[in-house]
C-alpha positions as CSV (number, residue, x, y, z in Angstrom):
1,M,49.6,24.8,-15.3
2,K,47.9,22.0,-17.1
3,F,49.0,19.9,-20.0
4,L,47.9,16.9,-22.1
5,Y,50.4,14.5,-23.7
6,I,50.1,12.1,-26.6
7,T,52.7,10.4,-28.8
8,D,53.1,8.3,-32.0
9,T,50.0,9.2,-34.0
10,H,51.7,8.0,-37.3
11,I,49.3,9.9,-39.4
12,R,49.1,8.5,-42.9
13,G,46.7,8.3,-45.9
14,T,46.6,4.5,-46.2
15,T,45.5,1.7,-43.9
16,P,48.2,-0.7,-42.6
17,K,47.8,-4.3,-43.9
18,N,47.1,-5.6,-40.4
19,R,44.1,-3.4,-39.8
20,K,40.4,-4.1,-40.7
21,D,39.2,-0.5,-40.4
22,S,39.9,2.8,-42.2
23,F,43.0,4.1,-40.5
24,V,42.4,7.7,-41.6
25,E,38.9,7.7,-40.1
26,T,40.1,6.0,-36.9
27,M,42.9,8.5,-36.4
28,T,40.7,11.4,-37.2
29,A,38.3,10.3,-34.4
30,K,41.2,9.9,-31.9
31,I,42.7,13.3,-32.6
32,K,39.2,14.9,-32.5
33,E,38.7,13.3,-29.0
34,V,42.1,14.5,-27.8
35,I,41.5,18.1,-29.0
36,T,38.0,18.1,-27.5
37,I,39.4,16.9,-24.1
38,A,42.2,19.4,-24.2
39,N,39.8,22.3,-24.9
40,R,37.3,21.1,-22.3
41,E,40.0,20.7,-19.6
42,K,41.5,24.1,-20.6
43,V,45.0,22.8,-20.7
44,D,47.7,25.3,-21.2
45,V,49.7,23.2,-23.7
46,L,49.2,20.1,-25.8
47,L,52.4,18.0,-26.0
48,H,53.3,15.4,-28.7
49,G,56.2,12.9,-28.3
50,G,57.1,12.5,-31.9
51,D,56.2,10.4,-35.0
52,V,53.3,12.9,-35.7
53,F,53.4,11.5,-39.3
54,D,54.3,8.1,-40.6
55,R,56.4,9.6,-43.4
56,P,58.2,12.9,-43.7
57,D,56.9,13.5,-47.2
58,L,53.2,12.6,-46.6
59,S,50.6,13.8,-49.1
60,P,49.7,17.5,-48.6
61,N,46.1,16.5,-48.9
62,V,46.3,14.2,-45.9
63,V,48.4,16.7,-44.0
64,G,45.9,19.4,-44.7
65,Q,43.1,17.2,-43.4
66,F,44.7,16.7,-40.1
67,A,46.1,20.2,-39.9
68,R,42.5,21.4,-39.8
69,L,41.9,19.1,-36.7
70,F,45.0,20.5,-34.9
71,K,43.9,24.0,-35.7
72,E,40.8,23.4,-33.4
73,A,43.1,23.3,-30.4
74,E,42.7,26.4,-28.2
75,M,46.2,26.1,-26.8
76,P,49.7,25.9,-28.3
77,I,50.9,22.4,-29.5
78,F,54.5,21.5,-28.9
79,A,56.1,18.5,-30.5
80,I,59.5,16.8,-31.1
81,A,60.5,15.0,-34.2
82,G,60.3,11.2,-34.3
83,N,62.2,8.9,-36.6
84,H,59.3,8.8,-39.0
85,D,59.1,12.6,-39.1
86,T,62.5,13.2,-40.7
87,Y,64.6,11.9,-43.5
88,G,67.3,9.4,-42.7
89,H,66.5,9.7,-39.0
90,N,68.2,13.1,-39.2
91,P,66.5,15.9,-37.2
92,E,68.4,18.5,-39.3
93,T,66.1,17.7,-42.2
94,I,63.0,18.8,-40.3
95,S,62.6,22.0,-42.4
96,R,62.0,19.8,-45.5
97,T,59.3,17.7,-43.9
98,M,55.6,17.9,-43.3
99,L,56.1,18.3,-39.6
100,G,58.4,21.2,-40.4
101,L,55.6,22.7,-42.6
102,L,53.2,22.6,-39.6
103,D,55.8,24.4,-37.6
104,S,56.3,27.0,-40.3
105,F,52.5,27.7,-40.3
106,G,52.4,28.0,-36.5
107,L,50.0,25.1,-36.1
108,M,52.6,23.1,-34.1
109,T,55.8,24.2,-32.6
110,V,58.7,21.8,-33.0
111,I,61.0,22.0,-29.9
112,Q,64.7,22.0,-30.7
113,P,67.2,20.5,-28.3
114,D,68.9,23.9,-27.8
115,A,65.8,25.9,-27.5
116,P,63.5,24.8,-24.6
117,V,60.2,26.6,-24.1
118,L,59.2,28.5,-21.0
119,I,55.7,28.6,-19.7
120,E,54.8,30.8,-16.7
121,K,51.6,30.5,-14.7
122,N,50.6,31.3,-11.1
123,G,54.1,32.2,-10.2
124,V,55.5,28.9,-11.4
125,K,58.0,28.7,-14.3
126,V,57.8,25.4,-16.3
127,Q,60.5,24.6,-18.9
128,I,59.6,22.2,-21.7
129,S,62.5,20.8,-23.5
130,G,62.8,18.1,-26.2
131,Q,65.2,15.6,-27.7
132,P,64.2,14.4,-31.2
133,Y,65.2,11.0,-32.5
134,H,68.7,10.9,-34.0
135,Y,71.4,8.5,-35.1
136,D,73.0,8.0,-31.8
137,L,70.0,8.0,-29.4
138,D,70.2,5.2,-26.8
139,Q,73.8,4.5,-28.0
140,R,75.7,7.2,-26.2
141,D,75.8,8.7,-22.7
142,P,72.2,9.0,-21.5
143,K,73.0,12.3,-19.9
144,L,73.3,13.8,-23.4
145,D,69.6,13.0,-24.2
146,Y,67.8,12.5,-20.9
147,Y,69.3,15.2,-18.7
148,P,68.2,18.7,-20.0
149,N,69.8,21.9,-18.9
150,N,67.7,24.3,-16.9
151,E,68.1,27.2,-19.4
152,H,65.3,29.3,-17.9
153,E,65.9,28.8,-14.2
154,A,62.6,27.0,-14.1
155,D,60.8,25.6,-11.1
156,V,59.7,22.5,-13.0
157,M,61.2,20.8,-16.1
158,I,59.3,18.7,-18.5
159,H,61.5,16.8,-21.0
160,L,60.2,15.0,-24.2
161,V,62.4,12.3,-25.8
162,H,61.5,10.1,-28.8
163,S,63.6,7.1,-27.7
164,M,63.6,3.4,-26.9
165,L,63.3,3.9,-23.1
166,V,62.2,0.5,-21.6
167,E,61.8,-1.3,-18.3
168,K,63.8,-4.4,-19.2
169,A,66.8,-5.0,-21.4
170,L,66.2,-5.7,-25.1
171,P,68.1,-8.3,-27.3
172,D,71.6,-7.4,-28.5
173,G,71.6,-5.1,-31.5
174,I,68.6,-3.1,-30.4
175,P,69.7,0.3,-29.0
176,H,67.7,1.1,-25.8
177,T,68.0,2.8,-22.4
178,L,66.7,1.4,-19.2
179,I,64.4,3.5,-17.0
180,D,66.4,2.6,-13.9
181,H,69.5,4.2,-15.5
182,I,68.0,7.7,-15.8
183,W,66.3,8.4,-12.5
184,G,69.1,10.9,-11.9
185,T,67.8,13.1,-14.7
186,S,67.6,16.8,-14.1
187,A,64.0,16.8,-15.4
188,D,61.1,16.5,-13.1
189,I,59.0,14.8,-15.8
190,V,60.3,12.7,-18.7
191,L,57.7,11.9,-21.4
192,T,58.8,9.4,-24.1
193,G,57.4,7.8,-27.2
194,H,58.8,5.5,-30.0
195,F,58.3,2.3,-27.9
196,H,54.7,1.7,-29.0
197,G,53.7,-0.6,-26.2
198,G,54.5,2.0,-23.6
199,F,55.2,1.3,-20.0
200,G,52.7,3.6,-18.3
201,L,53.5,5.9,-15.5
202,K,56.6,5.6,-13.2
203,E,57.4,7.7,-10.1
204,R,60.3,7.9,-7.8
205,D,61.2,10.5,-5.2
206,G,58.9,13.1,-6.8
207,K,60.2,12.5,-10.4
208,Y,58.0,11.0,-13.1
209,I,58.8,9.0,-16.2
210,C,56.0,8.1,-18.6
211,N,55.2,6.6,-21.9
212,P,51.4,6.1,-22.4
213,G,52.0,4.1,-25.6
214,A,51.3,5.0,-29.2
215,M,48.0,6.5,-30.2
216,A,48.3,4.5,-33.4
217,R,48.4,0.7,-33.6
218,V,50.3,0.1,-36.8
219,N,52.7,-2.7,-36.1
220,N,52.2,-6.5,-36.0
221,H,53.1,-7.3,-32.4
222,W,50.6,-9.4,-30.5
223,T,50.5,-7.1,-27.6
224,E,48.7,-4.5,-29.8
225,I,45.5,-6.7,-29.6
226,S,45.0,-6.1,-25.9
227,R,46.4,-2.5,-25.7
228,I,44.1,0.5,-25.6
229,P,45.8,3.8,-26.6
230,Q,46.0,6.4,-23.8
231,Y,46.9,10.0,-23.1
232,V,48.4,11.7,-20.1
233,L,46.8,14.6,-18.3
234,G,49.2,16.5,-16.1
235,T,48.9,19.4,-13.6
236,I,51.5,21.5,-11.8
237,D,50.1,23.6,-9.0
238,S,51.2,26.9,-7.6
239,T,53.6,25.1,-5.2
240,G,55.2,23.1,-8.1
241,A,53.5,19.9,-7.0
242,I,53.0,17.5,-9.9
243,N,50.1,15.2,-10.7
244,L,49.9,12.9,-13.7
245,T,47.1,10.5,-14.7
246,L,46.6,8.1,-17.6
247,H,43.3,7.9,-19.5
248,P,42.2,5.5,-22.2
249,L,40.9,7.0,-25.5
250,Q,37.1,6.3,-25.7
251,T,37.2,6.3,-29.5
252,A,39.8,3.5,-29.6
253,E,38.1,0.3,-30.4
254,K,39.2,-3.1,-29.0
255,G,42.1,-4.7,-30.8
256,D,40.1,-7.7,-31.9
257,D,37.7,-5.4,-33.8
258,V,40.3,-3.4,-35.7
259,L,43.4,-5.7,-36.0
260,D,43.5,-8.6,-38.4
261,R,44.5,-11.8,-36.4
262,T,45.2,-13.7,-39.7
263,Y,47.7,-11.1,-40.8
264,L,49.2,-11.0,-37.3
265,E,49.7,-14.8,-37.4
266,K,51.4,-14.5,-40.8
267,A,53.6,-11.7,-39.4
268,V,54.7,-13.9,-36.6
269,H,55.8,-16.6,-39.1
270,Q,57.7,-13.9,-41.1
271,E,59.3,-12.6,-38.0
272,E,60.6,-16.1,-37.1
273,K,62.0,-16.4,-40.6
274,L,63.6,-13.0,-40.4
275,H,65.2,-13.9,-37.0
276,E,66.6,-17.1,-38.5
277,F,68.1,-15.1,-41.4
278,V,69.6,-12.5,-39.1
279,Q,71.2,-15.3,-37.0
280,Q,72.7,-16.7,-40.2
281,V,74.1,-13.3,-41.2
282,K,75.5,-12.8,-37.7
283,E,77.3,-16.2,-37.8
284,Q,79.0,-15.2,-41.1
285,S,80.0,-11.7,-40.0
286,E,80.7,-9.4,-37.1
287,F,77.8,-7.1,-37.6
288,K,75.3,-6.8,-34.8
289,S,72.6,-5.0,-36.8
290,L,71.1,-4.9,-40.2
291,K,70.2,-1.2,-40.0
292,M,72.3,0.8,-42.5
293,G,73.2,3.5,-40.0
294,D,74.4,1.0,-37.5
295,I,76.4,-0.9,-40.1
296,I,78.2,2.3,-41.1
297,A,78.9,3.1,-37.5
298,E,80.3,-0.4,-36.9
299,I,82.5,-0.3,-40.0
300,A,83.7,3.2,-39.0
301,A,84.6,1.9,-35.5
302,L,86.4,-1.2,-36.8
303,S,88.3,0.7,-39.5
304,N,89.1,3.8,-37.3
305,V,87.3,6.0,-39.8
306,E,87.2,9.7,-39.1
307,E,83.9,11.1,-37.7
308,K,83.4,13.5,-40.7
309,V,83.6,10.5,-43.0
310,R,80.9,8.6,-41.0
311,Q,78.7,11.7,-41.0
312,E,79.1,12.1,-44.8
313,A,78.0,8.5,-45.3
314,L,74.9,9.1,-43.1
315,R,74.2,12.3,-45.0
316,R,74.2,10.5,-48.3
317,I,71.8,7.9,-46.9
318,T,69.5,10.8,-45.9
319,I,69.6,12.1,-49.5
320,I,68.7,8.7,-50.9
321,E,65.8,8.3,-48.5
322,E,64.5,11.8,-49.5
323,T,64.3,10.7,-53.1
324,W,63.0,7.2,-52.4
325,K,59.5,6.8,-53.9
326,G,58.7,3.3,-52.4
327,G,55.4,2.4,-50.9
328,D,54.2,3.2,-47.3
329,D,55.4,-0.1,-46.0
330,E,58.9,0.0,-47.6
């Protein structure tokens, strides 16, 4: 069996402020390249690690433009929902999103946590499971998100997770999971997204954990200047042996050519100001985060609020987000 993996395309109809090119044209070229490679290599499945779109309610015109590109793939496309693909970071809203629309039309199959896919080839059974982004990801027992059940008695298990899986601990208040804490996973291959910088390919005792980095460069971090988007090409032979390789996208231009350094410098200054503001807020309160979902969770914990009340608060945030008509950067 052969597969190709990408993540975080963040398809959108406008160009981020920090870019000098046309984002739509650039992403069109990248996806065309990926589809061409997948067809040429005759991969059995094309996998996407989430944040297919930059908004759950993207313009139908833009979605249609990229749907035509995905339609050129000669193999099934399987994806999981990222935080940008759903309303309020709630995977239960997927049916009302543009990613859900692609799923309905059969252009892309969204893998649900309780419904892993089975691929059989050359006598080897490969299970592909997925964990979409959700409220409590990287804040609860990692076994719930990184240790899939072998529902199909498969020989090899591939698990997709849209999560903040990283090599080194992040500052307080940023939910994350360390790679070293999940090597006991039941999966043979863990493919992640969400963390745009990626961490490449890791292997230990025949198990693989990989994040090739986002296909899109939409944020203002300085590391994006030197990073070239990549994809993963994987094979599983008739004995179940695994081989994964990372490949840079040939259509991805150098960061200096497409990212505006002036805007990045301004963003660094704004980030410093924001950090200063956050510190002031923390000094005046007990909150460790400014994210609404996190604040609700912390209030609930401090006040011993029932779980159903917390879920209702999060549900209402989801509804507000669905009706929000702000700009792309809000």
